[in-house]
N, C-alpha and C positions, 0 to 999 in steps of 0.2 A: 475531494481533498487534494488529489494531485493537481487539478486545475487551480486551486487556490495557492498551492505552493508555487506553481509556475508563475502565476500572476504576481505574487509578492516578490519573486525573484526578478521578473521583468521590470516591475516598478522600481525596485531597489537599484537595478542596473541603470535605469534612466535617471534616477536621482543623482547617482555617481557621475554619470556622463555630463549631464547638464551643469552640475554644480562644481565638479572637482576634476575636470578633464581639460584644462587649459582653454576653456571657452572655444572649443573647436568649431562650434556651430555658428560662431560670428562670422561677419563678412571677411575678416582677415585684413592684415595691413596691405596697403597699396601705396607705392612710392609715386609722388607727384613729379612730373618732369622738371628736370633741372638743366639750365643752359649756363655753362660756366663762362665767365668773362675771359676774353683772350689774353689778357695781360697778367695772368697768374702763373704760378709754378705748379704743374701738375705731374703726377707720377705717370710713367710710360705704361701703356696697356698693350698686351699682345693677345690677339684673339686666335683661338685654336678651334678649327672646324674639321672634325673627322667626317669623311664623306665616302659612302659606298653605295654606288648605284642610285645617285640622287639627281639624275639628269633633269627631272621635272621641276625641281625646286632650287638647285644650287646657284643659278644665276640671280634669282630674286634675293636669296640669302646673302650672297656676296655683295650685291649692289647696295643692299641696306646697310651692311657693315662698313663698306668703303665710303658710304655717305654719312658716316657718323659726325655729328657736330661736337667733336672733342678736341679742345685746343692743345692738349699735350701730345706726346708721341704715340702714334697708333699703328700697329702692324697687324695684318690679317694673314694667318697661316692656314691654308686649307691642305689637308692631307688626303690625297686620292688613294683610298684603301682598296686597291686592286679592283676598281670598278670595271664593269663590262658593257656599260651603256654610254660611254662617252662623257662621263662626269668631268674628268680631268680637262678634256678639250673645251668643254663648255665653260669651265671655270677660267681657263686661260683667255677666253674671248671676252670676259667682262671688262669693261672700260675701267682703267685704274689711273686716272690723271695725276694722282698724288704719289704714285709709286708705293702704295701701302701693301700690296698683295704679294704673297709668296705661295707658289704651289709646290708641294712635296709629293713626290711619287712614293707611295708607301711600299715597304719591304715586306717580304713574306713573314707571316706571324710566327714567332717562336713558340715552342711548347710552354704551356703554363700561363699564357696570356689570353685574355678575351680580345676579340677583334677590335672592338671600339677603343679599349684602353691602349692597345698597342699603337693604334693610329694616333691617339692623343699624346702618348709618350714621344712619338716621332715629331709631332708638332711642337710639344714643349721643348724638345732638344733644339729645334730650329729657333725657337724664341731666344734660347741661350746664346745662339750664334748671333742673332740680331741685336740683342741687348745683353752683353756678357755680365754686366753688374747685377747683383742680386737685389733689385729694387723693382717697385711697381707691382703690376698685377697681371695675371693670366685670366682671360675670359674664356670660358668653355661654353660652346654652344653647338647646336646641331644644324645640319645643312638643310633642314626643312622648316626653318624659323626665319621670319623677317623681323627687323628691328626698326623702331622709330629713331630718327636721327638723334634724339636726346637720351637714348637708352644707356649707352656706356657711361656718358657723363653723370647720369642720375645714379647709377650703381656706384661709381667711384665716389661721388659726393657723400652717399650714404655710408660707404665703408670708411672713408676718411673722417667724416664727421663723428661717427660713433666708435671709431677705433676698432673696427671689425676685421677679422682675418678672412671672412668668407661671407658673401652676400648672394643669395639665390632667389629665383622667383619662378613660380608656376606660370608659364606663359599661357596666354589666352589660346584655348583650343577650339577647333572647328565645331560648330554646333548648328549645322544646316540641314543635313539629311534627317530622316526620321530616326534612324539608328543613333545618330549623334545626339539629337534632342533628347532621346529616351535614356541614354547610357552615359554620355560624356559628363554632364553635371554631376552625376553620382560618382563617377571616377574621381573628380576633384574633391567631392564631399568625403568620400571614404579615405582619400589620401590625407586630408586634414584631420580626420578621425585618428588615423594611425600615427600621424606626426603633427600634433597640435602646434600651430605656428607660434602661439604664445610660449609654449614650453621649449620649443627649439630655440627661440630667441632669448630665453631666460638663462643666463649663465650659471644659475644655481640648479637648473634641471639637467638630468642626464639624457633627456631626449634629444636626439640629433637627427636632422633630415635635410634634404635638399631636392631640388627639381633639376634633372640633368640638362634641360634645355637652355638654362640661363644660370651659370655659376661664375661669379667673380671671386678669385682667390688670390691673396697676397703671395708673391713668389717666395718670400721668406717662410710663410706658413707651409707652403707646399714642400719646401726643402726640409723643413723641421720634421715633417712626418714621414720623410724618406722618399718624396717624390711619387710620381705616377707608379713607379716600379713597386712601391709598397702596396698597391691596390691590384696588381697586374691580373689576377684571376677573378676579380670580383665581377659578378653579373649584375648586381645592383649597385653600380659604381657611384652614383650620386650620393646615396645615403651612406654608403661606406666611407666616402671621402669626408662627409660631414661629421661622421662619428669620429674619425681619426683626428680631424681638426679640433673638435670640441674636447676630446680627451687629452689633447696636447696643450690645452689652455686657451685656445682661440675662441673669439666671440663669433657667433653666427647670426645671420638674418635670413629669414625665409618669409616670403610674402607672395601675393598675386601681382601679375604684371598687366599693365595697360599699354606697355611700350614694346612688347614682344608678342608675336602671334605665330602659332604653328599653322603651316599651310598643308600639312599632310591630312588628306581626308580619310574619314572612316565611314564609307557609304553604307555598309552592310553590318548587321550584328556580328557576323563572323569576323569582321576586321577588328572589332573591339574585343571579341573573344580571344583572338590570337595575341593582341596586345597584353591582355591580362594574363593569359596562360603562359606566356613567354617566361615570366619570372615569378609567378605566384607561389610556386612550390619552392623556389629558391628562397623567397622571403620567409618561408616556414622552415628553413634549414633542412629540407628534405625529410622532415619528421612526420610519420603517420600519426603520431600522437598529437602533435601541434595541429596537424590538419583536422583531426577529429575535434579538438577543442575549438578551432576556428569555426568549423561548420556548426557546432552546437551553439557557439556564441552568436553566429549570424542568425540562427533560428530564434534564439532568445531575444535578440535585440530588435530584429526587423520583422519576423514573420509571426511569432507567437502572440505579440500584442494584438495584432489584427485578428487572429483566430479567436483569442479570448474575448475580444470586443464583440465579435459577431456571433459566437456560439457559446460563450460562457454564461454563467448565472450568478446572480447576487454579487458579493464583494469581488469575486474573481473577474466578473465582467467589468466592473467599475475600474479595478486596478489595471486590467488589460487595455481598457479604453484610454485611461490616463497615459499609459505608456505609449500607446499608438499615437495619441495626439502629440506627446512630447517628441516622438520620433519625426512626425511630419513637420512640426514647428521648427525642429533643428535644421531641416532641409530647405526651409523657405529663403533664408539669405542667399544660398547658392542658387536657387531657382531664379531669384531676382537678379543676380549678377548675370545670368545667361538670358535674361529677358523672357523667361518662361512662366506660364500661369502657375499660381500657387497650387491650384488643384492637382498639378502633376505630382505633388507629394503623396498622393494616394497610390502611386505606382511603386512606391519604395519597396514593399514586400516582394513584388515581382522582379524588380531590379536587383534586389539583394539575392534572390534566388538565382538570377542569371550569373552574378559574380561568384556565388558559391559554386555553381556548376562549373564555371571556367577554372576555379581554383582546383576542384576535384579533377577536372580534365588535365590540368598541369601536372598533378601528381600521377595520374594514369600514364601520361606521356613519359614521365621520368621512369617509372617502374617498368614500362615496356621497352625501355632503352632508347627512346627518341630524344629525351632531354629537352634542352632549350634550343629552339631553332630560330635564328634571326639573320637576315641578310644572307641566306643560303649557307649559313654556318650552323653546326650543331654542337652544343655542349651538354655533356651528361652529368656534369657536376661543376661546382666552383673550383677552378683549377689554379689555385695559388692562394693569394690573400683571401681571407674569409669575407663574406658579405655581411652587411649590417644585420644585426639579430632582429628577429621578429619582435615587434612591440608588444 
């Protein structure tokens, strides 16, 4: 009887996910490259790049940004956030024939701020000096991402054409090492499950999300929510920003990008583990009860259907098999995007177990006092503006 009840619950969950959860399993929206004609009037764009110990990637990142084919005014502001590896010197050595680049030496982080947001705030302050008028856009990106020459123009065209306050994209992630092929596609897949792109893009839905590697936001919208200062302690800053913008009445866009690519490698499973554990418990609002619910949910959604299909009997086995097939089928569009065999969907229960364990590890780190550790900084709690709530 217990097996049958579990099977019915698993099947019901998958009916709800497939039919009533924003079509999270679909390939998702992808913007096609746009090259704007040079004779138009285009809003100014200021790119802000926070960088802390990014010597390996900062020059590639800046070269791609300085080479943007954007006919309007474009400034690139890199904030060297107390790097110890020569990031600032390498940034200053990047050729800048059009005079688009400004390097800001970051100040010490005040209490109550996350390191990244303090760097972003300094960059945004510099953009106000460069363009005092409250017009145009700020483009927030990371120092480990490279951009196709049409990327900024494409995002601006999307925001202007649809009257959006914020356009964000999940940049293409490395998928070369064995660990990346096994774990990175599922990271993107689970992100889309938590923040279904169709619901984020629907102004009638309360769901809000963004991907921090590529965020274009109107300066007026940023001022309307109180600027970066209003987010200062958020550790999941991208989704918190999206939530604030949507609650203020702004339109959002979230999609996948073919025009921006992360060049940060994750060669070993432990690298992916650290990436997940860094903010997983923050996402759960540091709540043991939400953690318990999350783990139970992961078991019911990803692991129990396989166990029921393999070891159940009668109707329980059939329902479990149906739920298992639905889970694997939902993963297929993501696998195809990464060029991986469809058969890799069989690994989903093991992958889900890995992510569940990393989430539990994140909670253990927090309760042992280690908190969130990133770029040699440790945070034991969100220290200011709250983070986006757990979906």
